[in-house]
C-alpha positions in Angstrom: -58.6 241.8 -67.2 -54.6 241.0 -67.8 -53.5 242.9 -64.3 -56.1 240.5 -62.2 -54.6 237.1 -63.9 -50.8 238.2 -63.6 -51.7 239.2 -59.6 -53.5 236.3 -59.2 -50.5 233.6 -61.0 -47.4 235.9 -59.3 -49.4 235.7 -55.8 -49.8 231.9 -56.8 -46.3 231.3 -57.1 -44.8 233.5 -54.5 -47.2 231.0 -52.0 -46.2 228.1 -53.5 -42.5 228.7 -53.3 -42.8 229.2 -49.8 -45.0 226.4 -49.7 -42.2 224.2 -51.1 -39.6 225.8 -48.8 -41.8 225.3 -45.5 -42.3 221.7 -46.8 -38.2 220.4 -47.8 -36.4 222.2 -44.9 -36.3 222.5 -41.2 -37.2 226.8 -41.1 -39.9 227.4 -38.8 -42.1 229.7 -40.0 -41.6 232.9 -38.2 -37.9 232.3 -39.9 -39.7 232.0 -43.8 -41.9 235.1 -42.8 -38.1 237.1 -41.8 -36.5 235.8 -44.6 -39.7 236.9 -46.8 -39.8 240.6 -45.4 -35.7 240.9 -45.6 -35.9 239.2 -49.5 -38.4 242.1 -50.0 -36.2 245.3 -48.7 -32.8 243.5 -50.3 -34.6 243.7 -53.6 -36.1 246.9 -52.8 -32.7 248.5 -52.2 -31.5 247.0 -55.2 -34.1 248.2 -57.6 -35.4 244.9 -58.5 -39.2 245.0 -56.7 -40.9 247.9 -58.2 -40.3 247.0 -61.7 -41.8 243.3 -60.1 -44.8 245.6 -58.6 -45.3 247.3 -61.5 -45.7 243.8 -63.3 -47.8 241.9 -61.0 -49.4 244.6 -59.2 -51.3 243.5 -56.1 -49.4 239.6 -56.5 -46.3 241.3 -55.4 -47.8 243.8 -53.2 -50.0 241.9 -50.6 -47.0 239.2 -49.7 -44.4 239.3 -47.1 -42.4 240.3 -49.5 -44.5 243.7 -50.8 -44.2 244.7 -47.0 -40.2 244.3 -46.8 -40.1 246.7 -50.1 -43.0 248.8 -48.6 -40.1 248.7 -45.0 -37.5 249.5 -47.4 -39.3 252.3 -49.4 -40.0 254.2 -45.8 -36.5 254.5 -44.5 -35.2 255.7 -48.2 -37.9 258.3 -47.9 -37.3 258.9 -44.2 -33.9 259.1 -44.6 -33.9 261.5 -47.5 -36.2 264.0 -45.4 -35.0 263.8 -41.6 -31.4 262.6 -42.2 -30.0 259.9 -39.8 -33.0 259.7 -37.8 -35.2 258.2 -40.3 -33.4 255.0 -39.8 -35.8 254.3 -37.4 -38.5 256.3 -38.0 -39.3 255.4 -41.9 -40.6 251.7 -41.2 -42.5 252.7 -38.9 -44.1 255.3 -40.1 -45.1 253.7 -43.9 -46.1 250.5 -42.5 -48.2 252.4 -39.0 -51.5 251.7 -41.7 -51.3 248.4 -42.7 -50.2 246.8 -39.1 -53.5 248.9 -37.3 -55.6 247.7 -39.8 -54.6 244.0 -38.8 -54.6 244.1 -35.2 -58.1 246.4 -35.3 -59.5 243.7 -38.2 -57.9 240.4 -36.1 -59.9 242.2 -32.6 -62.9 242.4 -34.5 -62.3 239.2 -36.4 -62.2 237.5 -32.4 -65.2 239.3 -31.3 -67.5 237.7 -34.1 -65.6 234.2 -33.8 -64.9 232.1 -31.0 -60.8 232.3 -30.7 -59.9 228.8 -29.1 -56.2 228.1 -27.4 -54.0 225.3 -29.2 -54.0 222.3 -27.0 
């Protein structure tokens, strides 16, 4: 039960901090997303993100910080197995399933609902 509570409050805290960042700065959402992914990769490289994920579970692995950490893990493993070329392959290999699922489910949602263009 405590795993669910930790995931809920940590994920909520991350979302609240990002919302504050969006409202208090003039940063565009795309730049904030890049900051989150890069921060997750840096925290993973330094070794801080894995203990954080062990504590928070899905609350830390689902947000964009977790995606950056996933990319870092993939690059690190690919470098160990494939050498220099792993720098370019690792991120794609580790995130391919998640990105593919997002594309497929987005397409299915567009079939079920009527998407509208912003005016």
